[in-house]
Backbone as CSV, one residue per row, in Angstrom:
resi,resn,N_x,N_y,N_z,CA_x,CA_y,CA_z,C_x,C_y,C_z
1,MET,-4.284,-15.132,-25.362,-5.539,-15.631,-24.825,-6.597,-14.529,-24.899
2,TYR,-7.834,-14.945,-25.150,-8.922,-13.980,-25.246,-9.804,-14.046,-23.997
3,PRO,-10.395,-12.916,-23.617,-11.257,-12.911,-22.424,-12.583,-13.593,-22.677
4,ASP,-13.288,-13.905,-21.585,-14.660,-14.399,-21.702,-15.538,-13.297,-22.303
5,LYS,-16.695,-13.675,-22.789,-17.609,-12.700,-23.370,-18.117,-11.745,-22.289
6,PHE,-18.336,-10.501,-22.716,-18.900,-9.513,-21.802,-19.652,-8.463,-22.607
7,GLN,-20.578,-7.786,-21.935,-21.251,-6.640,-22.543,-20.386,-5.404,-22.344
8,TYR,-20.344,-4.561,-23.365,-19.490,-3.372,-23.326,-20.357,-2.132,-23.503
9,PHE,-20.255,-1.199,-22.543,-21.062,0.013,-22.566,-20.146,1.237,-22.574
10,THR,-20.569,2.264,-23.320,-19.801,3.515,-23.368,-20.736,4.698,-23.115
11,PRO,-21.132,4.927,-21.872,-22.034,6.053,-21.565,-21.384,7.388,-21.913
12,GLY,-22.227,8.335,-22.312,-21.719,9.636,-22.725,-21.806,10.705,-21.658
13,ASP,-22.465,10.393,-20.542,-22.582,11.380,-19.471,-22.743,10.666,-18.135
14,ILE,-22.638,11.431,-17.053,-22.698,10.870,-15.712,-24.045,10.214,-15.433
15,ALA,-25.121,10.836,-15.914,-26.461,10.287,-15.664,-26.601,8.891,-16.269
16,SER,-26.111,8.721,-17.492,-26.175,7.409,-18.141,-25.302,6.392,-17.405
17,LEU,-24.160,6.856,-16.932,-23.279,5.975,-16.166,-23.959,5.522,-14.882
18,GLU,-24.587,6.461,-14.177,-25.276,6.113,-12.929,-26.371,5.084,-13.178
19,GLU,-27.080,5.241,-14.288,-28.140,4.289,-14.632,-27.570,2.889,-14.847
20,LEU,-26.447,2.813,-15.559,-25.812,1.514,-15.796,-25.299,0.890,-14.507
21,LEU,-24.695,1.713,-13.651,-24.155,1.197,-12.395,-25.263,0.701,-11.479
22,ASP,-26.404,1.386,-11.480,-27.544,0.918,-10.688,-28.086,-0.402,-11.234
23,LYS,-28.087,-0.533,-12.552,-28.644,-1.731,-13.186,-27.740,-2.939,-13.020
24,TYR,-26.429,-2.710,-13.172,-25.470,-3.825,-13.155,-24.516,-3.737,-11.953
25,ARG,-24.971,-3.212,-10.863,-24.081,-2.866,-9.751,-23.323,-4.058,-9.181
26,ASP,-23.875,-5.254,-9.281,-23.216,-6.413,-8.668,-22.352,-7.208,-9.638
27,ASP,-22.393,-6.863,-10.911,-21.595,-7.647,-11.882,-21.053,-6.769,-13.007
28,SER,-20.504,-5.619,-12.615,-19.925,-4.718,-13.612,-18.600,-4.173,-13.105
29,LYS,-17.833,-3.608,-14.020,-16.547,-2.995,-13.689,-16.347,-1.787,-14.585
30,ILE,-15.877,-0.686,-13.986,-15.603,0.513,-14.763,-14.236,0.388,-15.423
31,LEU,-14.178,0.746,-16.690,-12.929,0.769,-17.453,-12.512,2.221,-17.643
32,ALA,-11.344,2.581,-17.116,-10.803,3.936,-17.299,-9.692,3.867,-18.331
33,GLY,-8.450,3.717,-17.867,-7.338,3.568,-18.811,-7.133,2.140,-19.268
34,GLY,-7.608,1.195,-18.468,-7.536,-0.217,-18.842,-6.207,-0.891,-18.585
35,GLN,-5.281,-0.211,-17.908,-3.947,-0.786,-17.737,-3.913,-1.912,-16.698
36,SER,-4.918,-2.008,-15.877,-4.994,-3.110,-14.909,-5.985,-4.177,-15.346
37,ILE,-7.160,-3.733,-15.758,-8.229,-4.692,-16.005,-8.046,-5.487,-17.294
38,ILE,-7.557,-4.861,-18.353,-7.443,-5.551,-19.645,-6.489,-6.738,-19.576
39,PRO,-5.282,-6.597,-19.000,-4.422,-7.781,-18.888,-5.063,-8.915,-18.092
40,LEU,-5.781,-8.580,-17.022,-6.433,-9.610,-16.218,-7.511,-10.341,-17.005
41,LEU,-8.267,-9.586,-17.819,-9.300,-10.203,-18.654,-8.684,-11.095,-19.732
42,LYS,-7.629,-10.613,-20.354,-6.992,-11.375,-21.438,-6.377,-12.674,-20.924
43,MET,-5.847,-12.647,-19.722,-5.265,-13.856,-19.146,-6.289,-14.720,-18.418
44,ARG,-7.556,-14.250,-18.428,-8.666,-14.953,-17.780,-8.429,-15.167,-16.285
45,PHE,-7.741,-14.198,-15.676,-7.621,-14.217,-14.229,-8.916,-13.755,-13.586
46,THR,-9.741,-13.082,-14.382,-11.050,-12.645,-13.908,-12.021,-12.648,-15.080
47,SER,-13.286,-12.654,-14.768,-14.346,-12.581,-15.774,-15.387,-11.585,-15.286
48,ILE,-15.707,-10.600,-16.128,-16.645,-9.544,-15.745,-17.749,-9.470,-16.794
49,PRO,-18.991,-9.697,-16.419,-20.086,-9.731,-17.404,-20.335,-8.400,-18.107
50,ASN,-20.097,-7.279,-17.408,-20.434,-5.966,-17.951,-19.284,-4.988,-17.724
51,ILE,-18.717,-4.504,-18.823,-17.636,-3.526,-18.766,-18.204,-2.165,-19.158
52,ILE,-17.980,-1.163,-18.286,-18.496,0.182,-18.546,-17.315,1.117,-18.766
53,ASP,-17.122,1.515,-20.013,-16.006,2.379,-20.412,-16.415,3.840,-20.214
54,ILE,-15.689,4.559,-19.362,-16.059,5.947,-19.050,-15.225,6.976,-19.814
55,SER,-14.488,6.532,-20.814,-13.582,7.444,-21.528,-14.316,8.502,-22.352
56,ASN,-15.587,8.266,-22.666,-16.343,9.237,-23.466,-17.137,10.233,-22.623
57,ILE,-17.051,10.122,-21.319,-17.816,11.023,-20.460,-17.061,12.344,-20.313
58,LYS,-17.706,13.422,-20.724,-17.087,14.742,-20.616,-17.086,15.207,-19.160
59,GLY,-16.097,15.976,-18.830,-16.051,16.552,-17.496,-15.327,15.723,-16.459
60,LEU,-14.707,14.615,-16.867,-13.960,13.799,-15.924,-12.451,13.919,-16.115
61,ASN,-12.040,14.661,-17.136,-10.610,14.857,-17.387,-10.295,16.342,-17.269
62,PHE,-9.725,16.731,-16.142,-9.378,18.142,-15.933,-8.266,18.239,-14.896
63,ILE,-7.515,19.314,-14.993,-6.515,19.685,-13.991,-6.694,21.176,-13.762
64,GLU,-7.182,21.552,-12.583,-7.545,22.947,-12.325,-7.048,23.388,-10.960
65,LEU,-6.687,24.648,-10.866,-6.309,25.236,-9.590,-7.376,26.231,-9.192
66,ASN,-8.129,25.890,-8.160,-9.109,26.793,-7.571,-8.627,27.086,-6.149
67,ASP,-9.440,26.915,-5.136,-8.916,26.989,-3.781,-7.982,25.798,-3.523
68,ASP,-8.329,24.657,-4.117,-7.516,23.446,-4.056,-7.019,23.116,-5.462
69,LEU,-6.069,22.197,-5.540,-5.717,21.596,-6.820,-6.736,20.500,-7.071
70,GLU,-7.455,20.591,-8.192,-8.518,19.633,-8.491,-8.182,18.868,-9.768
71,ILE,-8.321,17.550,-9.691,-7.947,16.681,-10.806,-9.086,15.715,-11.087
72,GLY,-9.427,15.589,-12.355,-10.457,14.642,-12.755,-9.906,13.234,-12.783
73,PRO,-10.717,12.243,-12.467,-10.237,10.858,-12.410,-9.764,10.323,-13.757
74,MET,-10.235,10.926,-14.863,-9.818,10.468,-16.184,-8.608,11.227,-16.723
75,ALA,-7.999,12.066,-15.907,-6.747,12.709,-16.314,-5.690,11.625,-16.481
76,ARG,-5.074,11.590,-17.652,-4.040,10.590,-17.905,-2.821,10.884,-17.038
77,THR,-2.143,9.832,-16.626,-0.952,10.008,-15.797,0.081,10.870,-16.503
78,ALA,0.206,10.693,-17.816,1.160,11.491,-18.590,0.777,12.964,-18.595
79,GLU,-0.513,13.265,-18.582,-0.961,14.655,-18.544,-0.589,15.302,-17.213
80,VAL,-0.735,14.553,-16.138,-0.358,15.072,-14.821,1.151,15.293,-14.765
81,ALA,1.903,14.365,-15.354,3.366,14.453,-15.344,3.891,15.578,-16.228
82,ALA,3.032,16.142,-17.081,3.440,17.238,-17.970,2.778,18.561,-17.613
83,SER,2.005,18.586,-16.537,1.210,19.769,-16.184,2.021,20.796,-15.405
84,ASN,2.074,22.016,-15.898,2.733,23.102,-15.171,1.993,23.444,-13.885
85,ILE,0.660,23.315,-13.918,-0.144,23.582,-12.715,0.259,22.623,-11.606
86,VAL,0.389,21.352,-11.939,0.783,20.358,-10.938,2.217,20.594,-10.492
87,ALA,3.105,20.855,-11.440,4.521,21.069,-11.107,4.708,22.225,-10.138
88,MET,3.968,23.311,-10.336,4.133,24.505,-9.517,3.468,24.375,-8.145
89,ASN,2.411,23.597,-8.063,1.616,23.563,-6.840,1.714,22.263,-6.044
90,CYS,2.114,21.179,-6.710,2.162,19.887,-6.032,3.321,19.056,-6.584
91,PRO,4.554,19.413,-6.220,5.729,18.701,-6.755,5.712,17.198,-6.496
92,LEU,5.146,16.763,-5.359,5.090,15.333,-5.077,4.305,14.589,-6.145
93,LEU,3.105,15.076,-6.448,2.277,14.420,-7.463,2.939,14.486,-8.831
94,PHE,3.540,15.618,-9.157,4.237,15.779,-10.435,5.365,14.756,-10.556
95,ASP,6.154,14.615,-9.499,7.276,13.673,-9.513,6.785,12.236,-9.611
96,ALA,5.777,11.889,-8.827,5.273,10.517,-8.810,4.667,10.118,-10.154
97,ALA,3.915,11.032,-10.771,3.278,10.709,-12.055,4.315,10.352,-13.117
98,GLY,5.448,11.023,-13.085,6.500,10.740,-14.057,7.241,9.450,-13.807
99,LYS,7.004,8.840,-12.641,7.689,7.594,-12.294,6.775,6.371,-12.370
100,VAL,5.542,6.555,-12.804,4.623,5.431,-12.938,5.010,4.595,-14.155
101,ALA,5.338,3.361,-13.944,5.568,2.373,-14.999,6.438,2.897,-16.137
102,ASP,5.875,2.926,-17.359,6.609,3.354,-18.542,5.736,4.301,-19.357
103,PRO,6.280,4.918,-20.422,5.486,5.904,-21.183,4.161,5.368,-21.712
104,GLN,4.137,4.132,-22.155,2.890,3.573,-22.692,1.814,3.528,-21.613
105,VAL,2.179,3.053,-20.437,1.214,2.985,-19.340,0.788,4.388,-18.907
106,ARG,1.738,5.314,-18.843,1.392,6.686,-18.427,0.490,7.360,-19.448
107,ASN,0.678,7.067,-20.730,-0.157,7.679,-21.770,-1.585,7.143,-21.765
108,MET,-1.774,5.908,-21.343,-3.105,5.303,-21.339,-3.739,5.291,-19.948
109,GLY,-2.933,5.081,-18.937,-3.452,4.952,-17.583,-3.939,6.276,-17.020
110,THR,-4.891,6.208,-16.105,-5.469,7.405,-15.495,-5.153,7.439,-14.005
111,VAL,-5.131,8.633,-13.465,-4.890,8.789,-12.025,-6.023,8.133,-11.237
112,GLY,-7.258,8.351,-11.680,-8.397,7.758,-10.986,-8.383,6.247,-11.025
113,GLY,-7.987,5.680,-12.157,-7.917,4.234,-12.264,-6.892,3.646,-11.318
114,ASP,-5.741,4.297,-11.224,-4.679,3.858,-10.318,-5.171,3.869,-8.873
115,ILE,-5.900,4.922,-8.508,-6.419,5.053,-7.149,-7.483,3.998,-6.861
116,CYS,-8.455,3.881,-7.754,-9.609,3.017,-7.495,-9.275,1.528,-7.564
117,GLU,-8.221,1.172,-8.294,-7.810,-0.231,-8.337,-7.308,-0.675,-6.965
118,ALA,-6.687,0.257,-6.237,-6.209,0.003,-4.869,-5.275,-1.196,-4.783
119,ASP,-4.510,-1.407,-5.828,-3.446,-2.409,-5.780,-2.374,-1.876,-4.823
120,PRO,-1.953,-2.651,-3.818,-0.950,-2.142,-2.878,0.376,-1.791,-3.535
121,ARG,0.584,-2.259,-4.777,1.811,-1.945,-5.505,1.673,-0.681,-6.339
122,ASN,0.454,-0.178,-6.514,0.242,1.027,-7.305,0.845,2.240,-6.611
123,ASP,1.178,3.261,-7.399,1.874,4.429,-6.870,0.950,5.488,-6.273
124,MET,-0.194,5.722,-6.885,-1.016,6.860,-6.490,-1.667,6.753,-5.106
125,PRO,-2.041,5.564,-4.620,-2.629,5.528,-3.273,-1.727,6.124,-2.198
126,ALA,-0.453,5.752,-2.177,0.468,6.301,-1.171,0.653,7.799,-1.357
127,VAL,0.700,8.251,-2.613,0.848,9.681,-2.903,-0.360,10.444,-2.383
128,MET,-1.560,9.913,-2.596,-2.773,10.572,-2.124,-2.832,10.629,-0.598
129,LEU,-2.324,9.605,0.056,-2.277,9.613,1.524,-1.300,10.671,2.028
130,ALA,-0.149,10.780,1.369,0.831,11.801,1.759,0.277,13.205,1.546
131,LEU,-0.560,13.359,0.529,-1.155,14.659,0.212,-2.421,14.940,1.011
132,ASN,-2.903,13.930,1.743,-4.164,14.062,2.489,-5.309,14.483,1.563
133,ALA,-5.363,13.870,0.394,-6.333,14.230,-0.638,-7.751,13.831,-0.244
134,ASP,-8.712,14.577,-0.778,-10.128,14.245,-0.643,-10.657,13.746,-1.977
135,PHE,-11.580,12.786,-1.910,-12.174,12.210,-3.116,-13.677,12.497,-3.146
136,GLU,-14.138,13.100,-4.231,-15.571,13.283,-4.442,-16.118,12.017,-5.094
137,ILE,-17.114,11.430,-4.469,-17.718,10.189,-4.954,-19.174,10.453,-5.297
138,THR,-19.576,9.973,-6.454,-20.912,10.261,-6.976,-21.661,8.968,-7.290
139,ASN,-22.950,8.954,-6.983,-23.851,7.904,-7.461,-25.216,8.534,-7.709
140,SER,-26.197,7.721,-8.027,-27.511,8.251,-8.398,-28.209,8.947,-7.233
141,SER,-27.741,8.735,-6.009,-28.348,9.383,-4.846,-27.714,10.718,-4.505
142,GLY,-26.553,11.027,-5.108,-25.897,12.293,-4.825,-24.392,12.158,-4.725
143,LYS,-23.779,13.103,-4.037,-22.327,13.144,-3.903,-21.938,13.088,-2.429
144,ARG,-20.749,12.593,-2.173,-20.164,12.644,-0.839,-18.653,12.777,-0.996
145,THR,-17.999,13.238,0.050,-16.548,13.398,0.039,-15.929,12.457,1.057
146,VAL,-14.907,11.725,0.614,-14.201,10.781,1.477,-12.728,11.146,1.465
147,ASN,-12.140,11.303,2.637,-10.710,11.568,2.716,-9.932,10.309,2.338
148,SER,-8.753,10.508,1.805,-7.936,9.370,1.373,-7.655,8.399,2.514
149,THR,-7.577,8.898,3.746,-7.294,8.025,4.885,-8.431,7.053,5.168
150,GLU,-9.633,7.361,4.662,-10.786,6.488,4.846,-11.142,5.716,3.578
151,PHE,-10.415,5.977,2.510,-10.785,5.426,1.207,-10.216,4.034,0.967
152,PHE,-8.952,3.821,1.301,-8.280,2.550,0.995,-8.495,1.577,2.152
153,LYS,-9.284,0.531,1.900,-9.684,-0.390,2.954,-8.777,-1.616,3.043
154,ASP,-8.396,-2.165,1.909,-7.559,-3.360,1.859,-7.088,-3.518,0.423
155,ALA,-6.361,-4.572,0.135,-5.911,-4.796,-1.234,-7.118,-4.875,-2.169
156,TYR,-7.142,-4.006,-3.186,-8.197,-3.975,-4.194,-9.575,-3.652,-3.597
157,THR,-9.602,-3.056,-2.429,-10.863,-2.739,-1.762,-10.845,-1.293,-1.286
158,THR,-11.878,-0.541,-1.679,-11.955,0.872,-1.315,-13.314,1.200,-0.703
159,ALA,-13.516,2.465,-0.408,-14.795,2.924,0.136,-15.871,3.038,-0.943
160,LEU,-15.529,2.776,-2.188,-16.511,2.845,-3.270,-17.500,1.693,-3.178
161,ASP,-18.784,2.018,-3.197,-19.811,0.995,-3.358,-19.888,0.615,-4.829
162,SER,-20.614,-0.445,-5.121,-20.631,-0.972,-6.489,-21.307,-0.032,-7.486
163,ASN,-22.087,0.948,-7.013,-22.712,1.917,-7.931,-22.092,3.303,-7.801
164,ASP,-20.910,3.383,-7.184,-20.211,4.658,-7.013,-19.199,4.893,-8.135
165,ILE,-18.885,6.166,-8.365,-17.784,6.529,-9.246,-17.021,7.697,-8.625
166,LEU,-15.729,7.656,-8.735,-14.875,8.767,-8.324,-15.006,9.877,-9.360
167,THR,-15.368,11.083,-8.934,-15.575,12.169,-9.899,-14.610,13.341,-9.722
168,LYS,-13.894,13.409,-8.594,-12.924,14.502,-8.427,-11.945,14.177,-7.317
169,ILE,-10.707,14.573,-7.532,-9.656,14.480,-6.525,-9.296,15.906,-6.123
170,SER,-9.347,16.217,-4.840,-9.045,17.563,-4.347,-7.851,17.513,-3.405
171,ILE,-6.888,18.395,-3.660,-5.670,18.440,-2.850,-5.537,19.831,-2.246
172,LYS,-5.703,19.913,-0.934,-5.593,21.192,-0.228,-4.141,21.551,0.074
173,ASN,-3.322,20.545,0.323,-1.949,20.776,0.762,-1.037,21.115,-0.422
174,ILE,-1.281,22.280,-0.989,-0.473,22.744,-2.113,0.569,23.749,-1.620
175,GLY,1.566,23.990,-2.434,2.637,24.884,-2.026,3.644,24.216,-1.110
176,TYR,3.590,22.900,-0.997,4.540,22.130,-0.216,5.692,21.695,-1.134
177,HIS,6.748,21.191,-0.537,7.790,20.506,-1.291,7.581,19.008,-1.103
178,GLY,7.816,18.255,-2.153,7.601,16.824,-2.034,8.257,16.043,-3.141
179,LYS,8.406,14.746,-2.897,9.013,13.869,-3.889,8.600,12.427,-3.608
180,TYR,8.673,11.611,-4.654,8.316,10.194,-4.557,9.573,9.363,-4.777
181,PHE,9.956,8.613,-3.769,11.188,7.821,-3.810,10.817,6.350,-4.013
182,LYS,11.162,5.828,-5.170,10.671,4.526,-5.604,11.831,3.584,-5.901
183,PHE,11.763,2.373,-5.344,12.790,1.366,-5.600,12.169,0.217,-6.379
184,THR,12.689,-0.042,-7.562,12.220,-1.148,-8.391,13.408,-1.972,-8.846
185,THR,13.134,-3.225,-9.221,14.178,-4.064,-9.795,14.266,-3.865,-11.305
186,MET,13.174,-3.357,-11.899,13.143,-3.020,-13.325,12.479,-1.654,-13.467
187,ALA,12.915,-0.869,-14.439,12.448,0.511,-14.568,10.937,0.608,-14.715
188,SER,10.323,-0.350,-15.423,8.883,-0.256,-15.699,8.055,-1.110,-14.749
189,ASP,8.673,-1.679,-13.733,7.995,-2.622,-12.856,7.319,-1.905,-11.687
190,PHE,6.474,-2.664,-10.967,5.932,-2.157,-9.718,7.076,-1.914,-8.744
191,ALA,6.851,-1.011,-7.795,7.857,-0.735,-6.780,7.986,-1.916,-5.821
192,LEU,9.235,-2.267,-5.483,9.445,-3.184,-4.367,8.906,-2.510,-3.116
193,PHE,9.171,-1.228,-3.001,8.500,-0.319,-2.080,8.847,1.108,-2.488
194,ALA,8.058,2.050,-1.999,8.268,3.454,-2.338,7.762,4.317,-1.188
195,VAL,8.316,5.530,-1.112,7.962,6.466,-0.053,7.577,7.803,-0.682
196,ALA,6.401,8.290,-0.355,5.935,9.607,-0.796,6.045,10.574,0.378
197,ILE,6.727,11.700,0.161,6.933,12.678,1.232,6.485,14.055,0.763
198,ASN,5.640,14.701,1.565,5.132,16.039,1.279,5.365,16.895,2.520
199,MET,6.081,18.031,2.365,6.547,18.745,3.550,6.452,20.256,3.390
200,LYS,6.129,20.914,4.505,6.139,22.371,4.575,6.789,22.779,5.893
201,LEU,7.642,23.828,5.867,8.379,24.260,7.042,7.850,25.565,7.611
202,ASN,8.115,25.776,8.898,7.919,27.073,9.533,9.097,27.978,9.188
203,SER,9.004,29.240,9.561,10.074,30.197,9.273,11.378,29.855,9.997
204,ASP,11.268,29.100,11.102,12.473,28.719,11.839,13.039,27.379,11.384
205,GLU,12.548,26.887,10.254,13.014,25.644,9.620,12.609,24.380,10.383
206,THR,11.641,24.495,11.280,11.026,23.299,11.854,9.888,22.858,10.933
207,VAL,9.514,21.604,11.054,8.470,21.045,10.192,7.103,21.559,10.635
208,LYS,6.451,22.289,9.753,5.099,22.788,10.030,4.073,21.703,9.762
209,ASP,4.223,21.020,8.639,3.295,19.950,8.271,4.040,18.960,7.389
210,ILE,3.670,17.691,7.488,4.307,16.662,6.674,3.337,15.530,6.437
211,GLY,3.373,14.986,5.225,2.594,13.807,4.884,3.524,12.737,4.333
212,ILE,3.349,11.508,4.803,4.192,10.394,4.359,3.298,9.216,3.997
213,GLY,3.436,8.727,2.770,2.707,7.555,2.319,3.669,6.488,1.842
214,LEU,3.300,5.223,2.048,4.182,4.104,1.711,3.500,3.140,0.753
215,THR,4.236,2.715,-0.247,3.742,1.797,-1.275,4.310,0.397,-1.058
216,ASN,3.424,-0.605,-1.122,3.809,-2.023,-1.162,4.533,-2.491,0.100
217,VAL,4.078,-2.022,1.261,4.637,-2.500,2.530,3.552,-3.119,3.411
218,SER,2.343,-3.248,2.865,1.230,-3.842,3.590,0.176,-4.241,2.565
219,SER,-0.993,-4.645,3.038,-2.051,-5.055,2.113,-2.717,-3.872,1.427
220,THR,-2.394,-2.682,1.884,-2.857,-1.455,1.232,-1.818,-0.372,1.478
221,ALA,-1.938,0.740,0.784,-1.017,1.849,1.022,-1.118,2.288,2.478
222,VAL,0.003,2.744,3.032,0.065,3.088,4.453,0.378,4.568,4.623
223,LYS,-0.398,5.239,5.462,-0.080,6.606,5.868,0.639,6.541,7.207
224,ALA,1.848,7.095,7.259,2.686,6.973,8.450,2.332,8.044,9.479
225,ASN,1.163,7.904,10.079,0.661,8.920,11.019,1.612,9.161,12.194
226,GLU,2.117,8.099,12.774,2.981,8.242,13.944,4.280,8.965,13.596
227,VAL,4.807,8.672,12.420,6.038,9.318,11.978,5.781,10.793,11.696
228,GLU,4.664,11.098,11.057,4.300,12.491,10.786,4.201,13.286,12.089
229,ALA,3.512,12.705,13.072,3.341,13.394,14.359,4.681,13.624,15.051
230,TYR,5.566,12.652,14.937,6.887,12.772,15.560,7.711,13.883,14.916
231,LEU,7.617,14.039,13.609,8.464,14.990,12.889,7.971,16.429,12.975
232,LYS,6.689,16.642,13.229,6.165,18.001,13.291,6.822,18.785,14.430
233,GLY,7.253,20.003,14.104,7.891,20.856,15.083,9.380,20.630,15.246
234,LYS,9.949,19.712,14.470,11.365,19.390,14.592,12.155,19.841,13.367
235,LYS,13.438,20.083,13.575,14.386,20.225,12.480,14.945,18.833,12.188
236,ILE,14.980,18.476,10.926,15.359,17.109,10.573,16.874,17.004,10.408
237,ASP,17.455,16.116,11.198,18.878,15.819,11.087,19.042,14.298,11.107
238,GLU,20.278,13.836,11.206,20.546,12.393,11.154,19.838,11.648,12.284
239,LYS,19.939,12.172,13.490,19.333,11.505,14.641,17.815,11.446,14.519
240,ILE,17.212,12.548,14.139,15.746,12.597,13.982,15.299,11.640,12.881
241,SER,16.034,11.589,11.777,15.696,10.699,10.665,15.753,9.240,11.093
242,GLU,16.778,8.878,11.850,16.931,7.502,12.326,15.781,7.125,13.257
243,GLU,15.414,8.018,14.146,14.318,7.751,15.068,12.986,7.644,14.312
244,ALA,12.818,8.490,13.307,11.599,8.427,12.492,11.493,7.088,11.788
245,PHE,12.612,6.578,11.285,12.583,5.282,10.601,12.246,4.154,11.572
246,SER,12.750,4.236,12.792,12.416,3.222,13.795,10.907,3.175,14.034
247,LYS,10.280,4.339,14.088,8.828,4.401,14.260,8.120,3.854,13.011
248,LEU,8.702,4.118,11.852,8.125,3.638,10.601,8.071,2.116,10.553
249,LEU,9.128,1.471,11.026,9.187,0.008,10.984,8.054,-0.637,11.764
250,ASN,7.549,0.057,12.782,6.460,-0.498,13.589,5.114,-0.463,12.874
251,MET,5.072,0.219,11.716,3.797,0.406,11.020,3.654,-0.448,9.763
252,ILE,4.690,-1.198,9.409,4.682,-1.877,8.115,4.940,-3.372,8.261
253,GLU,4.780,-4.082,7.140,4.955,-5.526,7.102,5.970,-5.881,6.015
254,LEU,7.167,-6.246,6.406,8.185,-6.706,5.466,8.425,-8.188,5.706
255,ASP,8.406,-8.985,4.623,8.584,-10.423,4.736,9.657,-10.903,3.770
256,ASP,10.198,-12.078,4.036,11.114,-12.724,3.098,10.329,-13.180,1.876
257,ASP,10.863,-12.920,0.687,10.286,-13.453,-0.542,11.366,-13.470,-1.619
258,TYR,10.959,-13.688,-2.873,11.940,-13.796,-3.953,12.685,-12.487,-4.202
259,ASN,12.169,-11.373,-3.690,12.858,-10.086,-3.844,13.977,-9.884,-2.827
260,GLY,14.001,-10.705,-1.775,15.034,-10.562,-0.760,14.516,-10.907,0.618
261,THR,15.427,-10.913,1.578,15.040,-11.197,2.950,14.456,-9.943,3.601
262,LYS,13.804,-10.142,4.727,13.252,-9.017,5.478,14.347,-8.029,5.854
263,GLU,15.492,-8.544,6.257,16.601,-7.680,6.668,17.152,-6.875,5.501
264,GLU,17.276,-7.513,4.327,17.768,-6.803,3.148,16.816,-5.686,2.731
265,LYS,15.532,-5.998,2.768,14.531,-4.992,2.410,14.563,-3.820,3.397
266,GLN,14.746,-4.159,4.660,14.772,-3.118,5.686,15.932,-2.147,5.451
267,LYS,17.080,-2.662,5.056,18.239,-1.816,4.789,17.976,-0.878,3.610
268,ILE,17.361,-1.414,2.552,17.076,-0.593,1.370,16.045,0.472,1.702
269,LEU,14.983,0.070,2.399,13.930,1.018,2.751,14.477,2.119,3.660
270,LYS,15.348,1.751,4.579,15.937,2.751,5.473,16.718,3.792,4.684
271,LYS,17.505,3.344,3.730,18.292,4.275,2.916,17.384,5.200,2.122
272,ILE,16.336,4.632,1.518,15.403,5.432,0.723,14.698,6.460,1.614
273,PHE,14.210,6.011,2.760,13.440,6.889,3.642,14.318,7.988,4.239
274,VAL,15.438,7.619,4.831,16.294,8.596,5.504,16.844,9.612,4.502
275,ASN,17.349,9.137,3.378,17.877,10.066,2.371,16.775,10.918,1.763
276,GLY,15.599,10.308,1.558,14.473,11.055,1.003,13.997,12.147,1.939
277,LEU,13.938,11.832,3.214,13.521,12.816,4.213,14.477,14.008,4.218
278,LYS,15.763,13.727,4.177,16.767,14.794,4.147,16.633,15.641,2.880
279,GLU,16.402,14.974,1.752,16.317,15.684,0.484,15.123,16.638,0.458
280,VAL,13.966,16.161,0.858,12.781,17.015,0.831,12.915,18.133,1.862
281,TYR,13.482,17.833,3.009,13.712,18.868,4.030,14.640,19.942,3.483
282,GLY,15.707,19.535,2.808,16.640,20.496,2.215,15.971,21.342,1.148
283,ASP,15.117,20.723,0.321,14.406,21.467,-0.727,13.414,22.454,-0.126
284,SER,12.913,22.168,1.083,11.886,22.989,1.710,12.450,24.276,2.338
285,LYS,13.756,24.318,2.551,14.359,25.482,3.216,14.349,26.707,2.320
């Protein structure tokens, strides 16, 4: 099936992009890697009059270590999954990038696109919440910074206005240990659910800081604030892990569907969370 007709724009710089977004702000869509929008257009699940392809804009694809780990929104997922800078400074992001879909999607898809689509099944929103990442947002009026906890509003809904563009992802919580624990029914499929854990310990092996993000357990990615607060200052053992999971269940929405019953899902999620917590804690020592 072919999509409806649309105008296609390829701005070469941020200024040109801002001009287009101001002009077509109510009926346009930014195209990054195209792994979400193109299938929807081809199946005519949506129709967009104006497509703005940002792949030719210089300065949006970078991976740099300054005071923070800084990543451009057009960095391909495969580039993040192959980056030594990311591997050394942010193991959670490195691990998660390598688990996104399949090689074709990782080679074409972008980190920024995954974030801005805000599909509750996407991997990067939960990872960004676990990392407590900041997002630089730009429009013709200037720049502002939005923390990830304020960015994801609902399914497919973010803090981006219709003339905004994500221009930088900043991660302060570097030097932590972390991993992304993902359960799928097929290797290249969306996660039935997934848990992102980012952890740093004190010298006495108590938890100094921890970030936990959850994929596909609500209408948007979930940051497990209550669980994080409970775990800080503690040494993680079986009892602590079980209590943390009990608190986690109060923050999410599991329902019966074709993937299984609520009870079955709860058992799988518990195993993933408890074992994942132990694994990252062990790696952090």
